[in-house]
N, C-alpha and C positions, 0 to 999 in steps of 0.2 A: 309209964309205960313204956319205957324201954326195954322190959321183960317182954312184955308184947313183941315189940319190935322185934326184937333176935330171937322168939320164938318161930315166928310168922318166917324168914331169914334162913331161919334152919332148917325147919319143912322144906321150903323152896332147895334149898343146898342139899339135902337128902333125895326129894324127889327128881331131880335133873344132875345126880353126879355121874350118869354113863352118858349124856349129854352133849354130842358134841361143841366145839366153842366157836364152830360158827354159827352152829345155832342160836347158844346162847347169843351172840353179838347180834344176831339178824333180830331174834324177838325181843330185844332191849330188854336181857333180865337183869344186869349190872342197874339200870337206870328205874327200871320197879323194886328190886331190893332199896337203892338209897330210899325212892320216895317212902314205900314202906315204914324205914327209917324217919324220915320225915316226919308222916305221917305220926307214927309214933309218939315223938315229940311232941306235937303243936295241939294233941288231942285234946290235951287237958283246956287249950285257950280257944279251939278253934271246932264250931260245931260239923263242919263240914268233913273232918277231918277226921268226925270224932264218928259220925254215918260211913264213912268208907273204911273204917276198918269190918265190918262184918262184909264188904264184897271183896275187901283185899282176903277174907279167913278165904270167903268159899271159891275162891283163885287159887289162892295156894293148894286149894287141897286137889284141886285139877288142873294144876300145872303142866303136869307131866302130860298129860292129853292134850293140853293146849298147845306145845310144842310141839308133840309127836306127830298129832293128828289135825287136819280141817276139819271145821267143822262148828258148831256152839260153841264149843269150850274156846277155842282161840278166838274169834268173834268175842264173846265177854273179857277176854284176855285183853285184848286188844283197846275194848274202845276203853277198859279201868286204865290202862297205863296211860291213854289219851287225855282222859278226865284227870287224871292225877296228875300228870304233870302239866294239862294246863291251868289247873288250881292251884299249884306248886308257882308257877309263873306267877301269875295275876294276885292271888292273894298273898304269897309269902316271899315274892321276889326273887326267888330263883329262875334261872335261865340258861337256856342251852348256849353250850360253847360257839363263841363268835358270831352272837342272835344279832346286837346292836350292827358289829361290820356289814351284816348281810343287810339288814333293813334300813341303814344311814344309807350306804351303796347304790339301795334301790331309788330312795328318794334323791339321793346328790343326781343319778344319773338320768331322773325325771325334771327335775329343775338343772340342770344344765341343757338337756338337749329345749327345752321351753324358752329357756335365755338365747342359748345359742341360734334358735329359730327367730326370737323375736328381733337378734341382730343384722340375723339374715335376712330380715325381709326390712330391715330399716337401712342397711348398706349391702347394695346388692353387689356389689365389684369384688367379696369375697365371699361366694354365696356359701361354699361347705364347709370352709377353712371355721369357721364361725359357728357351725353347727356340730363339727368334730372337735372342733377346742372346749365349745360348752359340754359334751358327752365326758372328754378326757378331763376338764377341772371339776365337775359337779362328780366322780367317779370318785377320784382322787380328794377334794375334798369330807366326801360321806364316806371312805373306807378311813381316813385321817380319824373323824370325827367317833365313828361305830367303834375303833378301834383305840379311840381313850375310856369310851363307856364299858367297852369290854374289860378292860385291863380293870375298870375301879369293881366289877363286879368278881373278878378271878379275884382280886384283891383283898374281896369281904369273903372269899371262898363261899360266894351263891352259884356254881353250876351245876347247874341240873344235873 
């Protein structure tokens, strides 16, 4: 299946050879090409990847229209990128850079605010100090734990 993926990537490169680099970044073309290669790799074992090959082929044939003009082709391209990214994340373990750092920081902030609020209600002499301390500590702990998990993902080379 590696041959299928390389053919699709070459079709994409051919159709988008005159496109501005900023448009290529905006429309996540490199991410799409990496997901095409992963789909080709996993299609022997994953039935979802096998089914997505048909959609990928259709989008690759019309990718110049999707990037160049708004309309149905762009909508279909956006939907396919999102479906492929969600599938690669859920089923195959690929994550966006800093995915866990952002997620753990958010949950750390929530936990810190709740803890700080409870401490603020229990010990009213330092009202906002507990709340702001809980926020800061939750953010810091979430950032550290998420960073460690992101480092493991980078070491395994499972970055989207």
